[in-house]
Every structure is written in structure tokens, then in C-alpha cells.
N, C-alpha and C positions, 0 to 999 in steps of 0.2 A: 609743363607750362607753369610759370610762376603765378601765384594767385593775386587777384586784385581786390582791394577792399571795396565791396559793393556799395558802401555808404559814402565813399569818397566822391566829392563833386568834381574832381579832376585827377587824372593820372599824370603826375609830373614825369617829365622825360628824364631818364637816367642813362647817361652815355657810358659806354664800356671803356674802362681804362686799359692801360697796358700797351699803348702804342709803342712800337720800337723806337728807341732813342734816335736811331738813324733816320727815322721818318718824322720825328717830332712828336711831342706829347700834347694831346688836346683832349681835355676832359671837361665835361659840364659839371655844374653844381648838382649835387645829389640831395634832394630834399629828404628830410628825416621821415622815417616811417614808410619808405617805398622800397621797391625791389632792389636788392644789392646783387652785384655780379662779381664773379671771381676775375681778378685782373688778368687780362690777356686771353680770356677764354672765348671771346667773340670774334667776328670778322673785323680785322683791323684795317687801318689805312694801308698797311704794308701788303695786304692781300690784293687790294686794288693796284698798288704800286707795282707789284710783281707782274701783273698783266700789262700795265702801261709801259713799264721799263723794258719788257721784252720787245714790244713793238717799236719803241723809240730807239733801243739799241740796234735793232735790225736796220732801221732807217739810217742811223748815224754811221753804222759800219758800211752800209751801201754807198752813202755819200763819200766817205773817206776812201773807199775802194775805187770809186770812179775818179776821184781826184788824183790818187797815186798812179792809177793807170794812165791818166791824161799826162802826168809828168813823164812817165816812162815813154809814151808814144812821142811826146815832144822831144825827148832826149835822143830819139832815133835820128832827128834832123839837126841836132846840134853836136858839134865836135867837142869831145871831152866832157860830155854831160856827166855830172857827178852822181854817185850813189845808185847806179843802175842795179847792182846786186841787191842792195837794200830794198829797192822798189819792188823787185820780183818777190823777195821774201815777204815783205809787208802785204803785197797783193794776194799771195797765197793764203796767208794767215787770215786776212780780212774776208776773203772768199769763203774760207772754212767757217768763220764765225757767222756770216750771213746764212750759210747752209744750215748750221746748227740751230740758229734762231728761227729759221723758217720751218724746221722739222717739227714733228709732233712730240718730240721728246720733252718730258716734264723737267723744267728747270726751276729749282727753288730760288727764292729771292737772294739768298747769300751767294749762290753760284752766279746769278745774273750780275750781282755787284762785283764779283771777281772778274767776270768778263768785261764789265764796264771799265774797271781800273786797268785791266790788261790791254784793252783796245787803245785807250788814250795814253797809257804809258808807252806802248809800242809806237804810236804816232809821234809822241814827244821825242823819243829816242831817234826815230827815223829823221825827223826834222832837224834834230841836233847834229846827226851825222851829215845830213844834206848841207846844213849851214856851215859846218866845219870844212867840208871839202870844197864847197862853192867859194867861200871867202878866201880859203887858202889858195885856190886856183886863180882867183882874180888878183890876189896880192902878189902871187908869183909872176903874173903878167906885168906887174909894175905900174898899173893904171889906178890912181886913187879913186877916180870916179866910178870905175867898175867895182872896186871894193865897197864903196859907200852904197852903191845900188844893191850889191849882194846882201849886205847887212840889213838894209831897209826892207828888201823883199822877204827875207827870212823872218824878220820881226812881224811883218804882215801875215805870213803863213801861221805863225803862232797865235797871232791876234784872231785869225779866222777860226782856228781850232778851239780857242777859249770860248768864243761866242757860240760856236756849234755845240759845245758841251753844255753851256748854260741854257741854251734854247731847247735841246733835245732831251736831256736827262732829268727825270723827276728827282728832286733832292731838296733837303734843307740847305740853307746857305752855308751852315757850318760844315756839312759834309762836302759840299761842292768846293769849299775853300781848300780842302785837303788835296784835291786834284788840280784846281785852277792855279793856286799859288806856285807849286813846283813847276807847272807847265809854263807859267809866266816868267819864272826865273831862268828857264833853260836858255833862251837866246842870249841873255846877259852873261850867264856863266860860260857859254861857248865862246863868246867874244873875249871874255877875260882870260880863258884858257889859251886861246889863240895868241893873244898878246904876250903871254908868258912863254909859250912854246915855239913861236915862229918869229924869226928875225924880220922876214919880209912883211908880215902883218904888222909888227910893232913899228917898223920904220914908216910905213904908210899911215898907220894910226896916229903916230906922233905928228904927222903933217896935217891930217884932216879931222881927227877926232876931237873937235873943240866942244865947248859947253853946249852949243846949239844942237849939234848932231847927237851928242849923248842924251841930252834932255828930251829930244824928239822921240827917241826910241823908248826911253823910260816912261815918258808920259803916255805913249801909245799902249804900252804893255799894262800900265796901271789903270788907264781908262777902260781898256778891254776887260780887265779882271773885275773892276768895280761894276761895270755894266752887266757882266755875266752873273756876278754874285747877286746883285740887286734884282735882276730879272728872274733868277732862280728863286729868290725869296718871294717875290710877288706871285709867280706862277704856283709855287708850292702852297702859299697861303690861300689862294683862290681854290686850289684843288682840295685842300683840307676843308674849306668852308663849304664847297659843293658836296663833299662827302658827308659832312655833318648834316647838311640840309636834306640829304636823302635818307636820313634816319628818323624813325618814329619810335621813340623809346628803345626797346631792344630789337627793333626791326630795321632792316636796311632795304630801302627802296631800290629797285633794279630797273623796272620798265613800266611805262604807262600803258595800261590795258584799255581804258575807255573812260567815258564821262557820262553823267546823267544830270538830271535836274537838281540834285542835291550835292553833287561833288564829283570827285575823280576816284578811279580805282587803279592801283598799281600792283604789279607783281613784286613781291618782297621776299626776304629770307630772314628767318629767325636767327638772331645772333648766336645763340648757344646750340640750338638743335640743328641748325643748317637746313631747316625744313622750309620748302617754298610755301608761300601763303599769299592771299590777296588782301590788300588794305584799302578800305574806302576812307577817303579824306574829305572832310568838310572844313574849308578854310574860312577864317573870319572875312566878312564882307560878301559871302556867297548868298544864295537866295534864302538861306535859313536865317531867321532872326534869332536873338538870344533865347527867347521863349521856345522857339521851335527846336533849337539845339538842345536845350534842357530836356524837352519832351523826347527828343530823338535818343538822347543818352539813356533815359529811363527805359525806352522801348528796347534798346540794344541789350541792356541788362536783363530785361525779361526774356528776350529772344535767346540769350546765351544759356538760359536754363533748358532749352529744347535740346534733346539728345537723340532724336530719331535718326536712323540711318539715312532716310530720304530728305532730311533737312540739312542745309549747308551748316557746317559747324562754325560757330563764332567763338574764337579762342580768347580774344582780348579786346580791350578798348582803352582809350585814354585821351589826354590832352597834351599838346606840346606847350612850351612857354609862350608862344605867340598866339595861343588861343585856338589853334587848329585841333579839331576833334577828329579822331580816327577810330575805326574798329577793324578787327582782323578776322578774316574768314579763311577757311581751307581753300587751297588753290585746286581747281578741278580741271583735269584733262578731258576735253570733249567739246561740246557745243550746246548753246541754249536752243530751245525748240524753235524759236523764231528763225534763227540762222539755219538750223537743220532743214526746215521746210523750204526756206528760200533757195537753198543750194540743191536739195535732192527731191523736192516736190512733196505732195501730201503723203502721209504715212499710211501703210497698210493698217487695216482695222486692228489686227492682232497686236501690232507694235504700239499703236496709239493706246489701246486698252492697257497694255503692259505698263506703259509710262504713267498713264492716268491713275491706275490703281495705286502705284507707289506714291504718287503725289497726294492721293486721298489719305494714305496712312500718315504722311507727314502733317497734313492739315488736321487730321484727327487729334494728334498730340498738341498742336498749337491751340486748337479750339478747347481742348480739355484744360489747358493752362490759362484759359480766358483771353486768348489773343486772337484778334481778327486781322488777317493779313492785309486786305483792302487793295492789293495791287497784284493779284494773280493774273498772269498773262504769259504767252509763249516765251518771251524774253526772260521771264523770271522762273522758268522751270528748265533745268539743265539735264541733258543726257550725258552722263559721265562714265568714264572707265575707272573703276576703283577696286582695289583688292583682286585684280585679275578678272573682274566681272564687268561686262559691257552693259550699256543701257541701264545704268543705275540712275534713277530720277532723283534730282536734288531740287528742293524748293528754295529759291533764293530771295534775297533783297526784302527783308522785313522793314524797310525804311519807312513805310506808312502804316506799320502795324498799330493796332488800337487795342487797349485793354477793354474787354467786354465789361459793361457796366451792369450793376444789379437792376438799375432803373433805366428806362429808355431816356436817351438824351438826344438833342438835336445835333446831329453830326455836321450838318451843313446849314448853319443859320443864314438868314438873308445877308447877301454881300460877301459871304465867305467863298474862298476858292474851293474847287472840287478836289476830292482826294481819290486818286486812282488814275487809271489809263482809260480814256473814253471809249476806245474800241472794245474794251473787255469789261466795262464797268456796269454793275447792276443798277437798275433804275433808281433804287432807293439811295444810292450814293450820290445821285444828282438831285435828290430832293423829292423823288416820286415814290409812291407805294410803300411808305413806312420808313422805319429806322433801320440802318444797316446793322446786320448781325452776321452770325456764321453762315447763314444762307446766302448772304451777299458774296461770300467766297465761293459757294457752290455755283452761283450764277457765273462768276468769272472763270471758274474751272470749266464749266460747260462751254463758255465762249472760246476758251483755249482748246477744248476738244474739237469744237467746230472747225477751228483753224487747222488743227492737225490733220483732219481727214479731208478737208476741202482746199486748203491752201489760202483761205480767205477768212477774215473775221465775219461774225454773223451779220453785222450792219456796217455799212460804209456811207459816207456823205461828203459833201463839198466843204463842210465846215464843222466845227465842234458842236454847234447847236443842233444841226441835222442829225449827227450821230447820236447825241444824247436823247433827242426826241424819238429816234427810231427804236432805241432800246426800251423806251417807256411805252410806245404806242403801236409799233408795227409788228406784225407776225414774222417770225424768222422763216426764211426759205429753207425747207427741209434739206439737209446735207445731200441726200441721194439725188436731188434735182440738180445739184452742182457736179457731183461725182457718183455715178451709178454704182460704183463698187462699194459704197458705204452700206453695210447690212442694216436691215430694218430694226433689229433689236438695239443696236448701238445708236441708231438715229433716235429712237424713242427715248433713250436715256439722255441724250444730248438736249433734245427739245424740252424734256421735263426740267432739266437744269436751267434752261433759258426762259422759264415761265416768268411772266411779268410780276406776279404776286409771290412774295417769299413763301406763303403758305402752300403754294402749288408746286414748290420744288422739293427736292430731297431734303429732309430735315437736318441732316448732318453728313459729315464726310464718310462715316462708316456705312450709312445707308447707300450712299452713292457707290462706294467701293463694292458693296455686295451686289448692286445692280449691274455694275460692270463685270463682276465675276460670273454673273449668270448669262452673259452674252455668249453666243455660240463660238466666237473667235477668242474668247478668254483662254489663256494658257496655251495658245498656239504659237506664241513667240517665245522660243526657248533661249537659253543662254548660248547655245551653239549657233542659233540663227543670228543673235546679236553679235557674237564674235566674228562670224563670217561676214556680216554686213560691214562691221567696222574695218575689217581687214581689206575688203574690196573697196571701200570708200576712202581709205586712208585716214580714218579718224582715230587711229590707235595711239597717237602721241599727244602730249600736251601742246597746246597752241594758244597764243595770246587772244585769238579772236573769240569774242563773246563770253569770256569767263565772268564778266562783270554783271551780266543780267541788265545792262543799261543801254541796250540797243534803242529802246524807246524811252523818252523822258516822261515820267509821270507828272500829272498835274497835282502839285503839292498843296495841301491845305495850309 
């Protein structure tokens, strides 16, 4: 990963150069002092073009195949229908092309371009042969009206093919012109050749080929070519613009994964490493004001220092030219704990302890670095499969992280919004029982543990006020009264985490981890158990659901 200057107020976007000339060259301004990339080393527009071209070529070949087959079937009911042999040959070739493009065979862009040129060259040759035989047939019959109709119909066929090419095939207008211009000249060249080689055609042409008839055909061909080239240019420009809009620095956005109170999260790919990652984007005009964005950026820098295995890795962060802030995290195959419990029900005590202990270790590193998470909840703890190991807990979304202060500060002054998720928020985060500190995260982790073993948060209410007051004043219902399978030793640990006063809770994450380790069911959930569960539950592959940790929207300060 290329390093980022931690003192920079913004990470300017640097677009990767080296787009293929055939696809157009589009590069952004590269501010000085920022990351430089080797030209042509990242995912290019041609990579996306390769996928799109294959789909469009298959569709164009199928349309052309159906058209040629329709002409062949029509010819069965018409005496002396021309070019039947050519129709059979063209149909076979187009059928083979459709089969090839439908198969799983890998086809590089250069090969697809050759197929593209081959298809439309074949159609142009076929239409030229068809036009030659049809016009010659009508001229031999000695009827000028028939010959004029034959010429006009053939020009229309070429007109349709030109528009089909411009509509279906992704191209720059310069490259499209190399196919469209020769195709547009074909009907005019065939007519010219017929006049030189056939006395019958020349005699009739001398009678009816006046300026009006000739100009009609020329205008039709020129207008079709111009419309096709202009449409190709507009479509390609929009496609390039959309491609660039899906880029964040050296990352290419691929799929929207979710959204939360502070922004959106996308599945992306690093341009050079080809590594999947998740990017959280906070756009200008979102709920975050400039001061909040500046604070958020400082917090992301601090979070990026964390390196524990059980903390989601933050790889990068930056700004785009339009002021969009983003930061880049590892992409995790698996599910957050909120979704996991919703789909499969409360977790066995042994598995809950297994995941909670790992979360404690991640939290210990954050607290040691002076960071208070402030938004621990089931949606922000992830059960992932990584390095061939299942049920790796990952602590996510440090979007509300706070640097611990040497002196107590009022985290929520009068009139300020709450910071956290009310269902899992410690009383002091709502202005009760003192100042939020690391023990506030212990409370939230205890509330998360309560949810894991019961399927419910510790307190519920009809509105936000009722939930907050319940955290501050009501005694929690012991988990075993909701689910009798919850062992008493684990219950005692959870209830202690949920103490109203911070002094009555575990003093730090390490103390909580040791208490969980002392429970009877600790270490009873093995890697083999996790592997078996993931295999049976079908959780073994990466899936877009829940990777963001944004199932619930936090109440942001």
C-alpha cells in the first residue's frame, strides 16, 4: 500500500494513466507530492470495456443472426430469391459466434475486437452480395421501378447495420469510424460497380438515376453514419465519466454494500494490487458538517494505527476533488453479529464467549492507544472467515471513536446530540452517571453479549427516551430468564458489564477477557466447530450483506 502523508489535510485523487488509445485516454491532474503510479498498471477502462463488449457483441450477433434467418425464410416463399447460399453461410458463422461469446472461454479484448470487425465485415460483404444480385435481378427484368426499390431497400439495410453498430458496440468515435465509413460506402460502391459491369443496370440507371434519387441515397447513408458516430461518442463519453466517478484515488468502486448515518460503503478494488476492499464514503452535504469531517479524518488516522488481528484494518483514506471524504477498510467475508443472530438465532454460550474474547483483545489495543470506540454493538462486530480460519471476530466502524482525554470533559453538553446507538449505549453517553471512558465500551460490549445469547438487546422501548432512561434506571432482566440455556457464570459477567455505574463494571477490556476465559464454556468452541458451522450454514464465501457494519444507524454527535 502506498503511504499517505498523515499531516496532509486532504488526499488528492490521482487517476491511473495508460488507457488504451483505442478506448480513449482520460487522466486527471496529479497534484504534486502525492502518490504516482506506473502508467497502465491499474484497472483500465478497457478492462470494463472487455466485459461490456462481450455482452454487446453477443447481442448484436444474435440480432443479425435472426435478421439473416428471417431473410432466408422469406426467400423460401419468393421465386428467385438472391444470395441463399450466402445467407446459410452467414447464419452458420453468426451462430458459431453467439455460441463462442456465450461460452465460459476467456476472450481478451483484442480478440473481441477482431470478432467485432469480423462480424460487421461479414455482414457488409453479405449485404453487398445481396444488393448486387437483387439489383441485377430486377434490372434484368427490365422494370425501372423494381430496380429503384431494390437499391433503396439495400441502402436501408446498410443504414440499419450502421445504427446497430453505433448503438451496440462500445467505442470511441474515431475507432467506430474505421468500421462505419467503409460500411457506408459499400452500397454506393456496389451500385457504381454494377453500372460499369452490367449493361441492363446501366441502361435503366441512365433513365431513372437522376440527382434526386442519387442524393436521397447519399443523404441517407451520410445521416446514418453521422448519427451513429455521434451516438457512439456520447455513449462512450458517458461511460468514461461513469467509470471515473466510480474511482476513489487508486480504488475502483464496484458495488454498493450499504449505508449508515454518516455515509455509504462500497465494495471496491485496489488498482494495483487487485485486492478487494470496502470503502466508506462521506459526501459533501451529508449529515457531517465540515468540523465533523475534520474530526472524523483525525479519528480515521488514529484508527489506522491499530493493527490487532481482531480489528478491521484501515488501509487508506483521502479526499476527492469534489470534497468527498473516504477511507478504505479490508473487505470481510462473513456476517456482522446482528445479522448472524437474526438469521440463525441466539448463539451458544461457547461461541458467544469465543467471539467476545476476541473483541476484548481488539478493544484492549484501542484503549491502550487512547481511543474510545463509543459505538460497540452487534452490527459493528463481524464474524469473518480469514486465512482459512472461521469465526474471526473483527471490531468495525470506528466512526464515533473518541481520543481519551487526560482530563474529564463533557462529552454531551446540553443541546448536543447523543453519540452512539441507544440500544447498546452506556448511561454516561446519554449524560448519566459520569463521563464516558473505556468502561463505556465495556457496557456496550456487555449489551452486545446480552443480544448474542438472548437475541434481544438488554432494554427496549417505544421511543428513544424510554430506551435511554431504561439504561440509566432499570435493572436488566437476567439473560437466563429469557433463555434458560445461558450459563450462570456467563450471565454474571454480562450483568456486571451492564452495571449502571462505571466503577461497578470491569475496569478494562483485559479484565473482561479474563472473566470470560474463566467461564465454564470458554474454549469449548473450536476451529473445527466453527468450520463445520460455516459449512452447514453456507457462510463460507464472501457476500455483500452486512460487511459494512451499518445495519443500524448511530446517533451521531
